[in-house]
C-alpha beads as a LAMMPS data file, in Angstrom:
LAMMPS data file: protein, C-alpha beads

264 atoms
263 bonds

1 atom types
1 bond types

-500.0 500.0 xlo xhi
-500.0 500.0 ylo yhi
-500.0 500.0 zlo zhi

Masses

1 110.0

Atoms # bond

1 1 1 236.389 -347.427 -78.775
2 1 1 239.157 -347.630 -75.829
3 1 1 238.263 -346.623 -72.381
4 1 1 240.469 -343.959 -72.969
5 1 1 238.849 -342.400 -75.867
6 1 1 235.583 -342.953 -74.592
7 1 1 236.655 -340.813 -71.414
8 1 1 238.426 -338.236 -73.577
9 1 1 234.916 -337.942 -75.323
10 1 1 232.879 -337.470 -72.523
11 1 1 235.406 -335.153 -70.868
12 1 1 234.892 -332.822 -73.652
13 1 1 231.090 -332.536 -73.363
14 1 1 231.364 -331.683 -69.688
15 1 1 230.300 -328.208 -70.216
16 1 1 228.376 -325.705 -72.256
17 1 1 229.866 -324.481 -75.594
18 1 1 229.872 -320.546 -75.849
19 1 1 227.012 -320.652 -78.140
20 1 1 225.005 -323.332 -75.918
21 1 1 225.583 -320.877 -72.960
22 1 1 224.355 -317.905 -74.967
23 1 1 221.384 -319.808 -76.076
24 1 1 220.658 -320.627 -72.329
25 1 1 220.947 -316.947 -71.152
26 1 1 218.759 -315.794 -73.835
27 1 1 216.026 -318.395 -72.513
28 1 1 216.283 -317.358 -68.855
29 1 1 216.069 -313.490 -69.889
30 1 1 212.971 -314.699 -71.842
31 1 1 211.631 -316.193 -68.840
32 1 1 212.421 -313.329 -66.657
33 1 1 210.525 -310.783 -68.738
34 1 1 207.579 -313.221 -68.364
35 1 1 207.927 -313.754 -64.557
36 1 1 209.190 -310.289 -63.032
37 1 1 205.647 -308.411 -64.247
38 1 1 203.842 -311.393 -63.124
39 1 1 205.310 -311.059 -59.604
40 1 1 204.448 -307.216 -59.592
41 1 1 200.800 -308.310 -60.589
42 1 1 200.771 -310.768 -57.846
43 1 1 201.877 -308.085 -55.248
44 1 1 199.270 -305.583 -56.426
45 1 1 196.430 -308.287 -56.429
46 1 1 197.785 -309.225 -52.822
47 1 1 197.592 -305.827 -51.563
48 1 1 194.296 -304.926 -52.915
49 1 1 192.754 -308.356 -51.453
50 1 1 194.462 -307.384 -48.008
51 1 1 193.194 -304.256 -47.902
52 1 1 189.494 -304.768 -49.048
53 1 1 189.583 -307.614 -46.360
54 1 1 190.912 -305.422 -43.934
55 1 1 188.463 -302.810 -44.410
56 1 1 185.468 -304.762 -44.176
57 1 1 186.912 -306.594 -41.100
58 1 1 187.534 -303.305 -39.576
59 1 1 184.361 -301.839 -39.965
60 1 1 182.364 -305.306 -38.633
61 1 1 184.879 -305.642 -35.732
62 1 1 184.112 -302.133 -34.581
63 1 1 180.496 -302.478 -34.462
64 1 1 181.061 -305.922 -32.781
65 1 1 182.777 -303.842 -30.203
66 1 1 180.277 -301.839 -29.548
67 1 1 177.605 -304.415 -29.143
68 1 1 179.940 -306.149 -26.510
69 1 1 181.085 -302.826 -24.925
70 1 1 177.924 -300.572 -25.678
71 1 1 180.332 -297.987 -26.945
72 1 1 182.635 -297.212 -29.886
73 1 1 186.245 -297.694 -29.049
74 1 1 188.214 -295.184 -27.015
75 1 1 191.208 -293.284 -28.238
76 1 1 190.831 -293.233 -32.007
77 1 1 192.943 -290.926 -33.950
78 1 1 191.475 -287.589 -34.584
79 1 1 193.336 -286.739 -37.917
80 1 1 193.848 -283.313 -36.269
81 1 1 196.990 -282.078 -35.406
82 1 1 197.651 -280.484 -31.837
83 1 1 197.024 -276.841 -33.380
84 1 1 193.489 -278.265 -34.314
85 1 1 194.051 -278.622 -38.134
86 1 1 193.569 -281.374 -40.361
87 1 1 196.695 -283.273 -40.006
88 1 1 197.398 -283.018 -43.800
89 1 1 200.757 -283.250 -45.972
90 1 1 203.619 -281.044 -45.328
91 1 1 204.343 -280.792 -49.174
92 1 1 202.228 -280.568 -52.445
93 1 1 204.189 -283.199 -54.103
94 1 1 203.569 -286.909 -52.896
95 1 1 207.026 -288.124 -53.595
96 1 1 208.626 -285.771 -51.370
97 1 1 206.006 -286.184 -48.399
98 1 1 207.148 -286.794 -44.810
99 1 1 204.270 -286.469 -42.637
100 1 1 200.172 -286.618 -42.567
101 1 1 197.406 -287.746 -44.646
102 1 1 198.787 -288.815 -48.248
103 1 1 198.755 -286.049 -50.737
104 1 1 198.247 -288.548 -53.458
105 1 1 194.524 -290.213 -53.695
106 1 1 192.590 -292.753 -55.290
107 1 1 189.147 -293.341 -57.372
108 1 1 189.042 -289.609 -57.782
109 1 1 189.170 -289.069 -53.961
110 1 1 191.831 -287.387 -51.873
111 1 1 191.124 -287.682 -48.304
112 1 1 192.991 -284.454 -47.006
113 1 1 190.765 -282.567 -49.267
114 1 1 187.758 -284.445 -48.363
115 1 1 188.193 -283.462 -44.740
116 1 1 187.494 -279.917 -43.070
117 1 1 187.648 -279.505 -39.327
118 1 1 184.248 -279.183 -37.958
119 1 1 182.821 -278.495 -34.556
120 1 1 180.400 -280.525 -33.107
121 1 1 177.865 -278.686 -30.731
122 1 1 174.205 -279.563 -29.120
123 1 1 172.724 -282.451 -30.060
124 1 1 175.633 -283.365 -32.617
125 1 1 177.951 -283.540 -29.911
126 1 1 175.029 -285.290 -27.665
127 1 1 175.254 -287.670 -30.827
128 1 1 178.975 -288.522 -31.037
129 1 1 179.364 -288.511 -27.068
130 1 1 176.473 -291.019 -26.293
131 1 1 178.225 -293.379 -28.638
132 1 1 180.664 -293.614 -26.136
133 1 1 183.374 -291.258 -27.608
134 1 1 185.239 -289.720 -24.543
135 1 1 188.869 -289.079 -25.370
136 1 1 190.908 -289.369 -28.874
137 1 1 194.377 -288.844 -29.904
138 1 1 195.718 -285.804 -31.622
139 1 1 198.558 -285.910 -34.050
140 1 1 202.051 -284.520 -33.300
141 1 1 203.404 -282.896 -36.473
142 1 1 207.075 -283.338 -34.804
143 1 1 206.566 -286.978 -34.709
144 1 1 208.951 -288.459 -38.253
145 1 1 206.638 -291.743 -38.166
146 1 1 203.349 -290.688 -39.110
147 1 1 201.827 -293.916 -38.456
148 1 1 202.601 -293.360 -34.578
149 1 1 202.010 -289.319 -34.733
150 1 1 198.813 -289.649 -32.965
151 1 1 200.286 -289.238 -29.017
152 1 1 198.458 -286.206 -27.877
153 1 1 195.178 -287.395 -25.651
154 1 1 191.843 -284.860 -26.064
155 1 1 189.175 -285.163 -23.926
156 1 1 185.862 -285.119 -26.008
157 1 1 183.134 -285.949 -23.610
158 1 1 182.114 -282.351 -22.769
159 1 1 182.025 -279.092 -24.146
160 1 1 181.913 -278.234 -28.008
161 1 1 184.135 -280.939 -29.978
162 1 1 186.323 -280.493 -32.811
163 1 1 186.809 -283.066 -35.369
164 1 1 187.630 -284.206 -39.070
165 1 1 184.115 -283.705 -40.756
166 1 1 183.795 -285.371 -44.645
167 1 1 182.569 -282.878 -47.047
168 1 1 178.934 -283.861 -47.424
169 1 1 178.372 -283.385 -51.070
170 1 1 181.959 -284.679 -51.948
171 1 1 182.855 -287.840 -53.930
172 1 1 184.013 -289.846 -50.357
173 1 1 180.714 -289.015 -48.569
174 1 1 178.874 -290.257 -51.723
175 1 1 180.871 -293.334 -51.550
176 1 1 180.223 -294.182 -48.128
177 1 1 176.692 -293.158 -48.338
178 1 1 175.687 -293.532 -51.615
179 1 1 171.804 -292.155 -51.104
180 1 1 173.220 -289.001 -49.361
181 1 1 173.244 -287.681 -46.590
182 1 1 170.114 -286.506 -45.171
183 1 1 169.151 -283.125 -43.529
184 1 1 170.772 -283.421 -39.875
185 1 1 173.265 -285.987 -40.774
186 1 1 177.257 -285.436 -40.671
187 1 1 180.013 -287.528 -41.111
188 1 1 183.050 -287.642 -38.827
189 1 1 186.227 -289.525 -39.549
190 1 1 188.404 -291.154 -37.270
191 1 1 191.925 -292.931 -37.660
192 1 1 192.073 -296.792 -36.311
193 1 1 195.457 -295.895 -34.408
194 1 1 197.290 -298.107 -32.571
195 1 1 196.374 -296.989 -28.998
196 1 1 192.655 -297.603 -29.137
197 1 1 190.845 -299.675 -26.851
198 1 1 189.451 -301.977 -29.228
199 1 1 192.701 -303.444 -29.379
200 1 1 193.020 -307.149 -27.701
201 1 1 188.949 -307.233 -27.744
202 1 1 187.949 -307.472 -30.955
203 1 1 190.970 -306.587 -33.296
204 1 1 194.898 -307.810 -32.776
205 1 1 196.366 -304.951 -34.235
206 1 1 196.010 -301.555 -36.030
207 1 1 196.727 -302.320 -39.645
208 1 1 198.496 -300.277 -41.794
209 1 1 198.299 -300.186 -45.686
210 1 1 200.543 -302.607 -47.254
211 1 1 204.048 -300.799 -47.933
212 1 1 203.782 -297.517 -45.535
213 1 1 206.768 -296.387 -44.223
214 1 1 205.493 -294.089 -42.270
215 1 1 206.114 -290.962 -44.562
216 1 1 202.395 -290.555 -44.805
217 1 1 199.458 -291.734 -42.529
218 1 1 198.784 -295.275 -43.567
219 1 1 196.305 -296.557 -41.067
220 1 1 192.701 -297.052 -41.890
221 1 1 190.074 -294.880 -41.276
222 1 1 186.554 -295.218 -40.019
223 1 1 183.576 -292.978 -40.766
224 1 1 180.671 -292.178 -38.566
225 1 1 177.446 -290.511 -38.849
226 1 1 176.242 -288.222 -36.029
227 1 1 172.657 -286.842 -35.717
228 1 1 171.134 -283.529 -34.741
229 1 1 168.628 -285.496 -33.200
230 1 1 170.966 -286.449 -30.702
231 1 1 170.879 -290.218 -31.460
232 1 1 173.726 -292.183 -30.878
233 1 1 176.359 -292.169 -33.846
234 1 1 176.723 -295.005 -36.264
235 1 1 179.902 -296.221 -38.361
236 1 1 178.998 -296.167 -41.965
237 1 1 182.263 -297.396 -43.256
238 1 1 185.960 -297.914 -43.602
239 1 1 188.616 -296.762 -45.998
240 1 1 192.556 -296.882 -46.169
241 1 1 193.903 -293.333 -46.105
242 1 1 193.844 -292.797 -49.883
243 1 1 190.205 -293.032 -49.606
244 1 1 189.559 -296.256 -51.286
245 1 1 186.802 -298.003 -50.207
246 1 1 185.855 -302.148 -49.958
247 1 1 183.977 -301.584 -53.218
248 1 1 186.828 -299.931 -55.272
249 1 1 189.341 -302.181 -53.447
250 1 1 187.580 -305.111 -54.567
251 1 1 187.166 -303.931 -58.232
252 1 1 190.970 -302.873 -58.265
253 1 1 191.981 -306.522 -57.186
254 1 1 189.623 -308.047 -59.833
255 1 1 191.308 -305.853 -62.534
256 1 1 194.634 -306.923 -61.455
257 1 1 194.221 -310.779 -62.432
258 1 1 195.553 -311.665 -65.728
259 1 1 193.138 -312.086 -68.594
260 1 1 192.913 -315.680 -69.889
261 1 1 193.510 -317.596 -66.619
262 1 1 189.976 -318.546 -66.160
263 1 1 189.329 -322.064 -64.923
264 1 1 186.187 -324.166 -64.288

Bonds

1 1 1 2
2 1 2 3
3 1 3 4
4 1 4 5
5 1 5 6
6 1 6 7
7 1 7 8
8 1 8 9
9 1 9 10
10 1 10 11
11 1 11 12
12 1 12 13
13 1 13 14
14 1 14 15
15 1 15 16
16 1 16 17
17 1 17 18
18 1 18 19
19 1 19 20
20 1 20 21
21 1 21 22
22 1 22 23
23 1 23 24
24 1 24 25
25 1 25 26
26 1 26 27
27 1 27 28
28 1 28 29
29 1 29 30
30 1 30 31
31 1 31 32
32 1 32 33
33 1 33 34
34 1 34 35
35 1 35 36
36 1 36 37
37 1 37 38
38 1 38 39
39 1 39 40
40 1 40 41
41 1 41 42
42 1 42 43
43 1 43 44
44 1 44 45
45 1 45 46
46 1 46 47
47 1 47 48
48 1 48 49
49 1 49 50
50 1 50 51
51 1 51 52
52 1 52 53
53 1 53 54
54 1 54 55
55 1 55 56
56 1 56 57
57 1 57 58
58 1 58 59
59 1 59 60
60 1 60 61
61 1 61 62
62 1 62 63
63 1 63 64
64 1 64 65
65 1 65 66
66 1 66 67
67 1 67 68
68 1 68 69
69 1 69 70
70 1 70 71
71 1 71 72
72 1 72 73
73 1 73 74
74 1 74 75
75 1 75 76
76 1 76 77
77 1 77 78
78 1 78 79
79 1 79 80
80 1 80 81
81 1 81 82
82 1 82 83
83 1 83 84
84 1 84 85
85 1 85 86
86 1 86 87
87 1 87 88
88 1 88 89
89 1 89 90
90 1 90 91
91 1 91 92
92 1 92 93
93 1 93 94
94 1 94 95
95 1 95 96
96 1 96 97
97 1 97 98
98 1 98 99
99 1 99 100
100 1 100 101
101 1 101 102
102 1 102 103
103 1 103 104
104 1 104 105
105 1 105 106
106 1 106 107
107 1 107 108
108 1 108 109
109 1 109 110
110 1 110 111
111 1 111 112
112 1 112 113
113 1 113 114
114 1 114 115
115 1 115 116
116 1 116 117
117 1 117 118
118 1 118 119
119 1 119 120
120 1 120 121
121 1 121 122
122 1 122 123
123 1 123 124
124 1 124 125
125 1 125 126
126 1 126 127
127 1 127 128
128 1 128 129
129 1 129 130
130 1 130 131
131 1 131 132
132 1 132 133
133 1 133 134
134 1 134 135
135 1 135 136
136 1 136 137
137 1 137 138
138 1 138 139
139 1 139 140
140 1 140 141
141 1 141 142
142 1 142 143
143 1 143 144
144 1 144 145
145 1 145 146
146 1 146 147
147 1 147 148
148 1 148 149
149 1 149 150
150 1 150 151
151 1 151 152
152 1 152 153
153 1 153 154
154 1 154 155
155 1 155 156
156 1 156 157
157 1 157 158
158 1 158 159
159 1 159 160
160 1 160 161
161 1 161 162
162 1 162 163
163 1 163 164
164 1 164 165
165 1 165 166
166 1 166 167
167 1 167 168
168 1 168 169
169 1 169 170
170 1 170 171
171 1 171 172
172 1 172 173
173 1 173 174
174 1 174 175
175 1 175 176
176 1 176 177
177 1 177 178
178 1 178 179
179 1 179 180
180 1 180 181
181 1 181 182
182 1 182 183
183 1 183 184
184 1 184 185
185 1 185 186
186 1 186 187
187 1 187 188
188 1 188 189
189 1 189 190
190 1 190 191
191 1 191 192
192 1 192 193
193 1 193 194
194 1 194 195
195 1 195 196
196 1 196 197
197 1 197 198
198 1 198 199
199 1 199 200
200 1 200 201
201 1 201 202
202 1 202 203
203 1 203 204
204 1 204 205
205 1 205 206
206 1 206 207
207 1 207 208
208 1 208 209
209 1 209 210
210 1 210 211
211 1 211 212
212 1 212 213
213 1 213 214
214 1 214 215
215 1 215 216
216 1 216 217
217 1 217 218
218 1 218 219
219 1 219 220
220 1 220 221
221 1 221 222
222 1 222 223
223 1 223 224
224 1 224 225
225 1 225 226
226 1 226 227
227 1 227 228
228 1 228 229
229 1 229 230
230 1 230 231
231 1 231 232
232 1 232 233
233 1 233 234
234 1 234 235
235 1 235 236
236 1 236 237
237 1 237 238
238 1 238 239
239 1 239 240
240 1 240 241
241 1 241 242
242 1 242 243
243 1 243 244
244 1 244 245
245 1 245 246
246 1 246 247
247 1 247 248
248 1 248 249
249 1 249 250
250 1 250 251
251 1 251 252
252 1 252 253
253 1 253 254
254 1 254 255
255 1 255 256
256 1 256 257
257 1 257 258
258 1 258 259
259 1 259 260
260 1 260 261
261 1 261 262
262 1 262 263
263 1 263 264
């Protein structure tokens, strides 16, 4: 075979035939069908893992702040708006919501529905104040980004105190206090907002649930038990704004992993 004929034959094989191209495209499409769902599962796994770790860290670092400062952080979000109502959704359709706590829920819990406006008086007020709560931020419903809506400072160091109180017999309270609240115990919810005094001391920032774009309140929520005895309030846990607590979030992370991938 001459060099010219060899070159001609090699040149004729420099590209794909139509059939080969179709086969390659079919293979790529099949691979994409496998990869895209895997990426989606990976995203969910990552979100759940980050959220579970964040909740545990916030609880621990808020208590660490108390140990170091002899008080809980100032400037937490009250989860009440400036009219004294729960900072709730502006719609009953989670898909069209533009502000407030998420209208949707998770694990049989919807935080907005679990909260009521409570008033701390007498020793309950003393229990709250003795833990160092002097002021909180109420939410302005005219602010378009719900994650930055807590802008109105309210002093809570004297007089009766309005709070977002957890329904003592609801699903959220039972997740936070599995043995149930005792007589003379109440639960208060406060958002870990971007203006609280723990930032820069025991935490670096105020985290937001992954993917939250501000159309609902996506910051994490701390829960404090206050006592009729007047003893200092204590932190009992943390959830995301949907009401997912660390155990449920960890369970969802475990469930998100594919079957058949065990090693070791």
